[in-house]
C-alpha positions in Angstrom: 0.0 0.0 0.0 2.6 2.5 -1.2 0.1 5.3 -1.7 -1.1 5.0 1.9 2.3 5.0 3.5 3.2 7.9 1.3 0.2 9.9 2.4 0.9 9.2 6.0 4.6 9.9 5.8 4.5 13.1 3.8 1.3 14.8 4.8 -0.6 13.2 7.7 0.0 13.8 11.4 -2.7 11.7 13.1 -3.2 12.7 16.7 -6.0 10.7 18.0 -9.5 9.3 17.5 -11.9 12.2 17.4 -9.2 14.8 17.0 -7.7 16.6 14.1 -4.9 15.5 11.7 -3.9 18.3 9.3 -2.2 18.1 6.0 0.1 20.7 4.4 -0.8 22.2 1.1 -3.5 24.4 -0.3 -6.4 22.5 1.1 -6.0 21.1 4.6 -7.7 17.8 5.4 -8.3 16.3 8.8 -8.3 12.6 9.6 -9.1 10.4 12.6 -8.3 6.8 13.6 -10.1 4.2 15.6 -8.5 1.1 17.1 -10.2 -2.3 17.0 -8.5 -5.2 18.9 -8.6 -8.8 19.9 -7.0 -10.6 22.8 -6.9 -14.2 23.9 -7.1 -13.8 27.7 -5.7 -17.4 28.4 -8.1 -19.1 30.8 -9.6 -16.1 32.6 -11.5 -18.1 35.2 -12.8 -17.0 38.6 -12.0 -19.0 41.7 -15.6 -20.3 42.3 -16.7 -23.8 41.5 -19.5 -23.5 38.9 -21.7 -26.7 38.7 -22.6 -25.8 35.1 -19.0 -26.0 33.9 -16.6 -28.8 33.1 -15.3 -30.6 36.2 -11.7 -30.2 35.0 -12.1 -26.4 35.4 -13.8 -26.8 38.7 -10.9 -28.9 40.0 -8.1 -26.9 38.5 -9.0 -23.2 38.8 -10.0 -23.0 42.5 -7.9 -22.4 45.6 -7.8 -26.1 46.3 -7.3 -27.2 42.7 -4.3 -28.2 40.8 -3.5 -24.6 39.9 -4.0 -23.3 43.4 -5.9 -20.5 41.9 -6.4 -18.2 44.8 -8.2 -14.8 45.0 -4.8 -13.2 45.1 -3.7 -14.9 41.9 -7.0 -14.1 40.3 -6.5 -10.4 41.1 -3.0 -10.5 39.7 -4.3 -12.0 36.5 -6.9 -9.2 36.2 -4.3 -6.6 37.0 -1.9 -8.0 34.3 -4.6 -8.2 31.6 -5.9 -4.7 32.3 -2.4 -3.3 32.1 -2.0 -4.8 28.6 -5.4 -3.6 27.4 -4.6 -0.1 28.8 -1.6 0.1 26.4 -3.1 -1.3 23.2 -3.3 1.2 20.4 -2.4 4.2 22.6 0.4 5.3 20.3 -2.3 6.7 18.0 -5.5 6.6 20.0 -5.5 7.8 23.6 -8.5 5.6 24.6 -7.1 2.5 23.1 -9.5 -0.1 21.5 -13.0 1.3 20.9 -13.9 -2.3 20.4 -12.0 -5.3 21.8 -12.9 -9.0 21.1 -11.8 -11.5 23.7 -11.8 -15.2 24.2 -11.0 -17.9 26.8 -13.2 -16.3 29.4 -15.3 -18.4 31.8 -18.4 -16.1 32.2 -19.6 -12.5 32.1 -18.6 -11.9 35.7 -14.8 -12.2 35.0 -15.2 -9.5 32.4 -17.1 -7.3 34.8 -14.2 -7.7 37.2 -11.7 -7.0 34.3 -13.3 -3.8 33.0 -13.5 -2.4 36.5 -9.8 -2.7 37.1 -8.2 0.7 37.8 -6.0 0.6 34.6 -9.1 0.7 32.3 -12.1 1.6 34.5 -12.3 5.1 33.1 -13.0 3.8 29.6 -16.3 2.4 30.8 -16.2 -0.7 28.7 -19.5 -2.4 28.1 -19.8 -6.2 27.6 -21.5 -8.3 24.9 -21.4 -12.0 26.0 -23.3 -15.2 25.3 -22.6 -18.6 27.0 -21.2 -21.2 24.6 -21.6 -25.0 24.7 -17.8 -25.5 24.8 -16.7 -28.5 26.7 -14.1 -26.4 28.6 -16.7 -23.9 29.6 -15.0 -21.0 27.8 -16.7 -18.3 25.7 -16.0 -15.4 23.4 -17.1 -11.8 24.1 -16.9 -8.2 22.9 -15.9 -5.2 25.0 -16.8 -1.8 23.6 -16.6 1.9 24.6 -20.1 3.2 24.2 -19.0 6.7 23.3 -17.5 5.2 20.1 -19.6 2.2 19.3 -23.3 1.6 20.0 -24.6 -1.9 19.3 -27.9 -2.3 17.6 -28.2 -6.1 17.4 -26.3 -9.3 18.2 -26.5 -13.0 17.6 -24.6 -16.2 18.4 -24.1 -19.1 16.0 -23.2 -22.6 17.0 -20.9 -24.9 15.1 -22.4 -28.3 14.5 -20.8 -31.3 12.7 -23.1 -34.0 11.4 -20.5 -36.7 11.7 -19.7 -35.7 15.3 -23.0 -35.3 17.2 -21.3 -34.9 20.5 -18.9 -32.2 19.3 -19.0 -28.9 21.2 -17.0 -25.8 20.8 -17.2 -22.0 21.3 -20.0 -20.1 19.5 -19.2 -17.4 17.1 -20.7 -14.0 17.9 -21.9 -11.3 15.5 -22.4 -7.8 16.9 -23.8 -5.0 14.7 -23.8 -1.4 15.6 -22.8 2.2 14.8 -19.1 3.1 14.9 -18.9 6.9 14.7 -22.0 7.1 12.6 -21.2 4.1 10.3 -22.7 0.7 10.5 -20.0 -1.9 11.3 -20.4 -5.6 12.0 -17.9 -7.4 14.4 -17.6 -11.1 14.6 -15.6 -12.8 17.4 -14.5 -16.4 17.1 -12.3 -19.0 18.8 -11.9 -21.9 16.4 -11.3 -25.5 17.6 -7.9 -26.3 18.8 -5.2 -28.4 17.1 -5.5 -31.1 19.7 -5.6 -34.4 17.8 -3.3 -33.2 15.0 -4.6 -33.9 11.5 -8.0 -35.1 12.8 -8.6 -31.5 14.1 -8.2 -29.9 10.6 -11.9 -30.5 9.5 -13.2 -28.9 12.6 -11.4 -25.6 11.8 -12.4 -25.8 8.2 -16.0 -26.2 9.4 -15.6 -23.2 11.7 -14.2 -21.1 8.8 -17.1 -22.0 6.5 -19.6 -21.2 9.3 -18.0 -17.7 9.8 -17.9 -17.1 6.1 -21.5 -18.1 5.7 -22.5 -15.5 8.3 -20.4 -12.8 6.6 -22.0 -13.8 3.3 -25.5 -13.4 4.8 -24.6 -9.9 5.9 -23.2 -9.0 2.5 -26.3 -10.5 0.8 -28.4 -7.8 2.6 -25.8 -5.1 2.0 -23.0 -5.8 -0.5 -21.1 -2.8 0.9 -21.4 -4.0 4.5 -18.3 -3.5 6.7 -17.4 -6.6 8.6 -14.4 -7.3 10.8 -13.9 -10.9 11.7 -11.5 -11.4 14.6 -10.4 -14.3 16.8 -8.0 -17.0 17.8 -8.4 -19.2 14.8 -5.8 -21.9 15.8 -4.6 -21.7 12.2 -2.2 -19.4 10.4 -3.2 -16.9 7.7 -1.8 -19.2 5.0 -3.7 -22.3 6.3 -6.3 -23.9 4.1 -9.1 -22.9 6.5 -8.2 -19.3 5.9 -7.4 -19.5 2.2 -10.1 -21.9 1.1 -12.6 -21.7 3.9 -12.7 -17.9 4.5 -11.4 -17.0 1.0 -9.0 -14.5 2.6 -6.1 -12.8 0.8 -3.2 -10.8 2.3 -2.7 -8.6 -0.8 -5.3 -6.0 -1.9 -4.4 -6.7 -5.5 -5.7 -10.3 -5.1 -9.2 -9.1 -4.0 -10.4 -9.6 -7.5 -13.4 -11.7 -6.9 -16.7 -11.0 -5.1 -16.7 -12.6 -1.6 -13.0 -12.6 -1.0 -11.8 -11.1 2.3 -8.8 -9.1 3.2 -6.4 -10.5 5.8 -3.9 -7.9 6.9 -2.2 -10.4 9.2 -0.9 -12.5 6.3 1.9 -10.1 5.3 3.0 -9.9 9.0 3.0 -13.7 9.2 5.2 -14.0 6.1 7.6 -11.6 7.7 8.0 -14.0 10.6 5.8 -12.1 13.1 3.6 -14.3 15.3 1.2 -14.0 18.2 2.2 -17.2 19.9 5.2 -19.6 19.9 5.3 -23.4 19.9 8.4 -25.6 19.6 10.7 -22.7 18.5 8.4 -21.5 15.7 5.9 -18.7 15.6 2.3 -18.9 14.7 -0.2 -16.1 14.0 -3.4 -17.6 15.1 -4.9 -14.3 16.3 -6.3 -12.5 13.3 -8.4 -9.6 12.1 -10.1 -10.0 8.7 -12.0 -7.4 6.7 -14.6 -7.3 4.0 -13.6 -5.5 0.8 -15.6 -2.4 1.7 -13.0 -1.6 4.3 -10.2 -1.5 1.7 -9.5 1.4 -0.6 -7.6 1.5 -3.9 -8.6 5.1 -4.7 -7.4 7.1 -1.6 -11.0 7.6 -0.7 -11.2 8.0 3.1 -14.7 9.6 3.2 -15.7 6.7 5.4 -13.6 4.2 7.5 -11.0 2.2 5.7 -8.3 -0.2 6.9 -5.0 1.6 7.8 -2.6 -0.7 9.7 -2.5 -4.1 11.6 -0.3 -4.6 14.7 0.8 -7.6 16.8 1.4 -6.1 20.2 4.6 -8.0 21.1 6.2 -5.6 23.6 9.2 -6.8 25.6 7.3 -6.7 29.0 5.0 -9.4 27.7 7.8 -11.9 27.0 9.8 -14.3 29.1 13.2 -12.8 29.8 15.2 -16.1 30.2 15.1 -19.8 30.1 14.0 -22.3 27.4 11.1 -20.1 26.5 12.9 -16.8 26.3 11.1 -14.4 24.0 7.8 -16.4 24.1 4.7 -14.7 25.6 4.9 -14.9 29.4 2.0 -17.1 30.5 -0.1 -17.2 33.7 0.8 -20.8 34.2 3.2 -23.3 32.7 1.4 -26.6 33.4 0.3 -26.0 37.0 3.2 -23.8 37.9 2.4 -20.2 38.5 4.3 -17.8 36.3 2.4 -14.6 37.1 2.4 -13.6 33.4 -0.2 -12.3 31.0 -1.3 -14.7 28.4 0.2 -17.3 26.0 -0.9 -15.1 23.1 0.0 -11.5 22.2 -2.9 -9.2 21.5 -3.5 -7.9 18.0 -5.3 -4.8 16.7 -5.9 -2.8 13.6 -6.6 0.9 12.9 -9.3 2.3 10.7 -8.9 5.8 9.2 -11.3 8.3 7.7 -11.4 11.9 6.8 -12.9 14.2 9.5 -15.8 16.3 8.2 
């Protein structure tokens, strides 16, 4: 996107969401940015035994469980996660993510506790959450700042596989609303894990096709609909589930067919940038994918368009030493308390538009 970097380098000084960015020349223009993020919160559970959840979680994430997950450790987990969220996107937007998708949360209460932590309490994040049938008892959710985004509808879709009647995983959630006067649709997903190796591949392909079918239904009602699909997809941007299931492309020039989606994470992955590490290699499972209406080839920023994607991989989030030096610093390794953040780095993207 040479034209975009050129504009930004030579003529744009973007200050913040909702404030001015002036250009030099005969006619000044003003621009603004908004940050949209996603973060896998890595087993954000409370310490209370819930009879409706999986017994493994009841046993593990309690003071008497294998993880010895005490109230003090729970508070430290909340403190760490809120510190990270407080820093996302603040290099260009002082309020950070206007919208933040999250996964690996036990229930709505843990999110209530999170958004009320001192580091982010002033942002007044609201919560969209629906319980999932996942066997581990974890869900996806959407946090949003109401002064920037106002939801108008939401729905949750369940992944079912005919040949696996007992299969249960996280629901995918679609939230529609007004972002600074524009209708935008956000989908949050957490695809099935890679547990089981090759036998798990069809599950993620099914999850991809489910997500794509929801996006296609939105586009059928409005071909110019703006949809951002975000989540921990447990696959890389170049995996078949993304390329064939979601029809995603990492280059704008390849968006040559109706229905293809733009995946700005693919160029980052090809540069060796990842959001989690496994056996000395990096994966980029955490992704943000956009419909073509969020991409411009004509320098038209009269409405929101994609600007930049970021993997938030700051040094304070990494292990400083040992066999896993440079990896994301986790809360636990096995059942051993590490006091870290998450086994995933957060990701986010910026949208940009001309200020009227």
